[in-house]
MIDRENDO-731051 format. One record per residue (C-alpha): x, y, z; residue in one letter. Coordinates in steps of 0.5 Angstrom, whole numbers, plus 500, padded with zeros to 3 digits. Layout:
REM MIDRENDO-731051
XYZa;...
This chain:
REM MIDRENDO-731051
618753161m;612753166k;612751173t;608744174i;604744181i;600738183l;594739188t;594734194l;589729190s;593729183a;599727187a;596722190k;592720183d;599720180l;602716186d;597710185a;599709178l;603703176p;610705175l;610705167d;604709167a;606714172r;613715168e;609716161l;604721165v;610725168e;614725161s;608728157g;606733163l;613736162h;613736155r;607740155y;610745160a;617746156m;614746149t;606747149g;606741145q;601735147g;594733146d;590739150v;583741149k;579746153r;574743158l;566744156q;562746162g;567747167r;574751167e;580748165g;583743160f;585736159r;592733157l;591726153r;597722154i;595715151g;589712156n;591717161y;588724162r;591730166v;585735168i;589742169f;588750170d;594754167e;596761167n;602764163l;607761168t;604755172t;600749170i;596746176l;594739175a;588737179i;586730177y;591725174v;588718172g;586713167r;580715162r;573713165d;566715165t;567719172a;574722169t;571729167y;566729173k;571730179r;572737181r;
């Protein structure tokens, strides 16, 4: 299992989600950390990956032991432009 670390902005993003969406994102992120399973793709044009969980996206970096979540939120036109 990998350790999940949220940046301050990702933690604020997650807290701002409705309760049901927050639980969905948290369970999807934990599932990926434990099993490596999930809809994950490498980002184009910048470093990192995205995890798709329904209409929500988690933008993250990872190494062998940790997942660093950078952004959590609903997919929209600005999702991949955040840094």
